[in-house]
N, C-alpha and C positions, 0 to 999 in steps of 0.2 A: 477591666484591665486586663490583657492577656501576659499568662505566664509562661514563661518558656518551654514547657511540658504539654501545652495544650496546641493541637493540632488545626492549623487555620483551614476554616472554612471550605475556602477554594481547593485546598489539597484533598481534603475528605471529597467531595463532589467530584473530581477529577478522578480520583482512583475508583469511586464507584462506577463511572461513565465508562472509564477505560474497560475497568473487567467487565461489566455488562456488555460491552462490545467485543469483549475477547473470547468470553466462554463458550459461544456458539461455535466458533470457528474452532478451539480445540475439540470440543464434544464433536464436532463432526469430523475433525480429525480421526479420534479415537474411535468412533464408530465405525469408520470406514474398515477397521481391521485388517487383516491380511490379504483376503480376496480383493478388495476393493480400492480403490484410491481416491483420496478427497484432493480435486483439483485446487482447495484454496478460495473456493468463492461460494456462495448462500443464495446469494440472489443473481439473478442474471448472468450464469456463467458463461454464456458467449462473450459478452462485453468484458468480463472480467478477463476473459483468457486472450482479446485483443489486446488489452493493456499489457499484457505479458508479452505478447509478439510484438509490441512495439517497444518494449523494453530491451526483448532479446535483438531486437535490430540495432538499437543503441549500443548493448553490450557487443555487438559485434563491430562497432566502430562509425555507425552511420549517422548523420545529423539530418539526413534526409529521410523522411518515411517513405515507404513504397508500399504499395501493397501487393501481397504476398500472392495472390490469385487473379491475374488478371493476363488478359491477352497480349497486352503490349506494356511490361513492366516501366519503362518512363525511364527518368533520372532520378524519381523522388521529388517531393516537396517538402520546404521546413515548416511541418504542422505536427502537433502530438510530441513538441519539444518537451515538455516536461517528461513525460515517460521515456524518451529518450535520453534524456540526460540521468534519469535514474537508472537506464542499463548502462551507462557510462560509469555512473558511480559503482555499480556492482560490478562491472569488469575491474576496475581499478582496486577495489576494496576487497576482490574475490569473495563475493556475497552473492547467495544464492537469490534469483530474482524474486520468488514469491516471499522469500523473507524479507527483502528489502521491502517490497511494497506493502508487507502489511505495519513493517517498522514505520514507513512513511505514514502511513493511514494512523497510525497511533500517534505518531508526531504532529502531524496536521491536526488531529482531535484536539490535543493540548491546546495548540496555537489558538483554535477556534475557541475553546472553552475560556483560555487566557481573554481573548479580545472581549467575549461577551461577558466577561465577569467584569472589564474594564468599563465596558459602555452602560453597565447595568448600576 
């Protein structure tokens, strides 16, 4: 029988996972110092920065994704809506794109852990 003072196992596991996936980003940000700037991504920064570019377009009010560097820009297409929507949220809430990206990453990790716990 569980008493009220005990922390449930899923909460402990979730806290450990969230700390484990956050510490490397905090360390990299602090290690950059004043002479460098940490872009916010540890693995495949080119891909990560493309997510921020999509969020930026959403933050500018667009729901159509447009390639930034192309000979013929076109009208844009309805793809990458998740990142465009995050950009809209960032603009509406006056949040920095990188901060919202990482907050969303942590929230979705919690949702994933909850789903895994439920099916386990």
